[in-house]
C-alpha positions in Angstrom: 16.0 -2.8 13.9 12.7 -4.4 12.6 10.5 -5.7 14.9 9.9 -9.3 13.2 7.8 -10.9 16.1 5.0 -8.5 15.2 5.1 -9.5 11.6 4.2 -12.6 9.9 6.8 -14.9 8.3 7.4 -14.5 5.0 5.9 -11.2 5.1 7.6 -8.5 2.7 9.0 -5.9 5.2 9.6 -3.7 1.9 6.0 -4.0 1.2 5.2 -2.5 4.7 7.5 0.2 4.3 5.9 1.0 1.1 2.7 1.0 2.8 3.8 3.3 5.6 3.5 0.6 8.1 7.2 0.5 9.0 9.1 3.3 9.2 12.2 3.4 6.7 14.3 1.9 9.7 11.8 -0.6 10.2 9.9 0.5 13.1 6.5 0.7 13.9 4.3 3.4 15.7 1.1 3.0 17.7 -1.0 4.0 15.0 0.9 1.3 12.7 1.1 -1.5 15.2 -2.7 -1.1 15.2 -3.9 -1.1 11.6 -1.2 -4.3 11.2 -2.8 -6.1 13.9 -6.4 -5.1 12.4 -5.4 -6.7 8.6 -3.7 -9.6 10.2 -6.6 -10.3 12.2 -9.0 -9.9 8.8 -6.6 -12.2 7.3 -7.5 -15.3 9.6 -10.5 -15.1 8.4 -10.0 -14.7 4.7 -7.2 -17.1 4.2 -9.2 -20.3 5.2 -11.6 -18.9 2.6 -8.8 -18.8 0.1 -7.5 -22.3 0.6 -11.2 -23.5 0.6 -11.6 -21.7 -3.1 -7.9 -23.1 -4.2 -8.9 -26.8 -3.5 -11.9 -26.3 -6.1 -10.0 -24.7 -8.6 -6.4 -23.6 -8.7 -6.5 -19.7 -9.9 -8.2 -17.3 -7.1 -10.1 -14.4 -8.1 -11.1 -12.0 -5.2 -12.5 -8.3 -5.5 -11.7 -5.9 -2.6 -14.4 -2.7 -3.2 -13.6 0.4 -1.6 -9.9 -0.4 -1.3 -8.9 2.7 -0.4 -4.8 2.3 -0.4 -5.2 -1.0 -0.8 -3.4 -2.5 2.7 -5.6 -5.4 3.0 -5.1 -6.4 -0.8 -1.4 -6.0 -0.6 -1.1 -7.8 2.5 -3.2 -10.9 1.3 -1.2 -10.7 -2.0 2.2 -10.7 -0.1 1.4 -13.7 2.3 -1.1 -15.7 0.2 -0.3 -15.5 -3.7 3.1 -14.1 -4.1 5.3 -17.0 -4.3 2.5 -18.8 -6.7 1.7 -15.6 -8.7 -0.3 -17.8 -11.2 -2.9 -18.8 -8.7 -4.7 -16.0 -8.2 -5.4 -12.3 -9.0 -6.9 -9.5 -6.8 -8.8 -6.8 -8.1 -8.8 -3.4 -6.1 -11.7 -1.1 -6.8 -11.7 2.7 -5.9 -13.1 5.7 -6.9 -10.1 8.2 -5.9 -7.8 8.1 -8.9 -4.6 9.7 -7.1 -5.2 6.1 -5.0 -5.7 3.6 -8.0 -2.4 5.1 -9.6 -0.5 4.8 -6.5 -1.6 0.9 -5.9 -0.6 0.6 -9.9 2.9 2.0 -9.2 3.4 -0.2 -6.2 2.2 -3.5 -7.6 4.5 -2.7 -10.5 7.6 -1.6 -8.2 7.2 -5.1 -6.1 6.7 -7.4 -9.3 2.8 -8.4 -8.0 1.6 -9.3 -11.7 -1.6 -10.7 -10.3 -3.1 -7.4 -8.8 -5.2 -5.0 -10.8 -6.6 -1.6 -9.7 -9.7 0.1 -11.4 -10.8 3.3 -11.0 -14.5 2.5 -10.5 -17.9 3.0 -8.0 -18.9 -0.5 -6.8 -22.2 -0.5 -9.1 -19.7 0.5 -11.9 -17.8 -2.7 -11.4 -20.9 -4.9 -11.6 -21.3 -4.2 -15.3 -17.5 -3.2 -16.0 -16.1 -5.7 -18.8 -12.7 -5.5 -16.9 -13.6 -7.7 -14.3 -14.5 -11.6 -15.0 -17.7 -12.8 -15.0 -17.1 -14.8 -11.8 -15.4 -13.8 -8.9 -14.8 -16.5 -5.9 -14.2 -13.9 -2.9 -15.4 -10.4 -2.5 -14.6 -8.2 0.1 -15.9 -4.5 1.2 -14.3 -3.2 4.4 -15.8 0.1 5.8 -17.5 0.5 2.0 -19.9 3.6 3.1 -23.8 3.5 3.4 -25.2 1.9 0.3 -21.6 1.0 -1.0 -22.0 -2.3 0.9 -25.3 -3.0 -0.8 -23.6 -2.5 -3.9 -21.1 -5.0 -3.2 -23.7 -7.5 -2.3 -25.2 -7.0 -5.6 -21.8 -7.5 -7.1 -21.2 -10.3 -5.6 -24.3 -11.9 -6.2 -24.1 -11.5 -9.8 -20.8 -12.8 -10.2 -21.6 -15.8 -8.3 -19.4 -15.3 -5.4 -18.6 -18.2 -3.5 -17.7 -15.9 -0.3 -18.3 -12.7 1.0 -16.5 -10.6 3.7 -18.2 -7.4 4.6 -17.7 -4.6 7.3 -20.5 -2.2 6.8 -20.0 1.1 7.5 -22.4 4.5 8.3 -25.8 3.2 6.7 -28.2 5.7 6.7 -30.6 4.7 3.8 -32.8 2.9 5.9 -32.9 5.5 8.8 -34.0 8.2 6.4 -37.1 5.6 5.3 -37.7 4.9 9.1 -37.8 8.9 9.4 -39.6 9.5 6.4 -42.5 6.7 7.4 -42.5 7.9 11.2 -46.0 8.9 11.7 -47.5 6.0 9.8 -45.4 3.7 11.8 -46.1 5.2 15.5 -49.5 3.2 15.3 -47.7 0.2 15.9 -46.3 0.0 19.6 -42.8 -1.4 18.2 -42.1 2.2 16.8 -40.9 3.4 19.8 -37.8 1.5 19.4 -36.9 4.3 16.8 -39.3 7.0 17.7 -36.3 9.4 19.2 -34.0 10.6 16.5 -30.6 8.8 18.0 -32.7 5.7 18.3 -34.0 6.3 14.4 -30.0 6.4 13.4 -28.8 3.7 15.8 -31.6 1.2 14.9 -31.8 1.8 10.9 -27.9 0.7 11.2 -28.7 -2.4 13.3 -31.6 -3.4 11.1 -30.1 -2.7 7.7 -27.4 -5.6 8.4 -30.2 -7.7 9.5 -31.9 -7.1 6.0 -28.6 -8.0 4.6 -28.0 -11.1 6.6 -31.7 -12.2 5.4 -31.1 -11.2 1.8 -28.0 -13.2 1.5 -29.7 -16.4 3.0 -32.7 -15.7 0.3 -29.9 -16.4 -2.4 -28.6 -19.2 -0.7 -25.7 -18.5 1.7 -25.0 -19.4 5.0 -24.4 -16.4 6.9 -22.0 -15.6 10.6 -22.0 -12.8 12.1 -19.3 -11.6 14.3 -17.3 -8.8 15.2 -13.8 -7.5 14.8 -11.7 -7.8 17.3 -9.0 -5.2 17.7 -10.9 -2.8 15.7 -12.4 -1.4 19.4 -11.5 2.4 18.7 -14.4 2.2 15.7 -17.9 2.0 16.3 -17.9 0.0 13.3 -16.9 -3.3 13.8 -19.5 -6.1 12.5 -17.8 -8.5 10.4 -20.6 -10.8 7.9 -19.0 -13.4 6.3 -21.4 -15.3 3.5 -20.6 -18.6 1.9 -22.9 -19.5 -0.8 -23.9 -23.2 0.1 -27.3 -23.6 -2.3 -29.5 -23.3 1.1 -33.3 -23.1 0.6 -34.2 -19.7 0.1 -37.9 -19.4 0.6 -38.2 -19.0 4.6 -35.8 -15.8 4.6 -37.3 -14.5 1.8 -40.6 -14.8 3.4 -38.7 -13.2 6.7 -37.3 -10.3 4.8 -40.6 -9.4 3.3 -42.2 -9.5 6.4 -39.6 -7.7 8.3 -39.9 -4.9 5.6 -43.3 -4.4 5.6 -43.5 -4.7 9.8 -41.0 -1.8 9.8 -42.7 0.6 7.0 -40.0 -0.3 4.6 -42.0 -2.1 1.7 -40.4 1.0 -0.6 -36.9 -0.7 0.1 -37.8 -4.3 -1.5 -35.7 -3.8 -4.5 -32.5 -2.4 -2.6 -32.9 -6.1 -0.7 -33.9 -7.7 -3.6 -34.6 -11.5 -3.4 -34.9 -12.9 -6.9 
């Protein structure tokens, strides 16, 4: 018997079975229960953003980068768009062709016409004519290393109103910190990343700091919080950005100053502000 008390009202039990969150007889195992809890927790953040866009114009567009098996996209569509299919479109971007094909087949089987799945990298999707010129909401969950930065670049180019990002495995900044360590050691602050393990951890932390400054330098209001229920993962930082056309000069200056102070000047192109 299906454990309905753990499933949101209106959620398709058939979808949850297709996603292997529910067993064929409607049961949840411990791993599936955790996965469902995580997606629902994210949905709590994303649903009000979709409603805000919908209040401005009827059709909402959302792009999910690094979609994988598209758990998030399918559950979003099922809970928010299913009963009003003309009100929005979700695009899942994924490089693994077999996952793209499976998602395409599942959307067709469930009669979810407002879902598309594209076999593209995040960077490729930025210039792809398969996507609209403007996107309302951009999500990137556990997009590894620079894929999160590519998702930000995509969202900026597409004039996204909202971004929902859960960064993962940021190694690029740590590599540059490591490379310039001998020069940086003249600065007492470099003790923060002198030891290799600290280089990795500080590199990961400062990457997200730089991303937030970059978003602010493009006029976004940024909120950083923790994803409750993702405790098993070290990568549980949630960045939500909303475009509000805020003043850009101060965050752009601070971003440049942080890059200079940490010996990361060569990364100005990565964290571009104009």
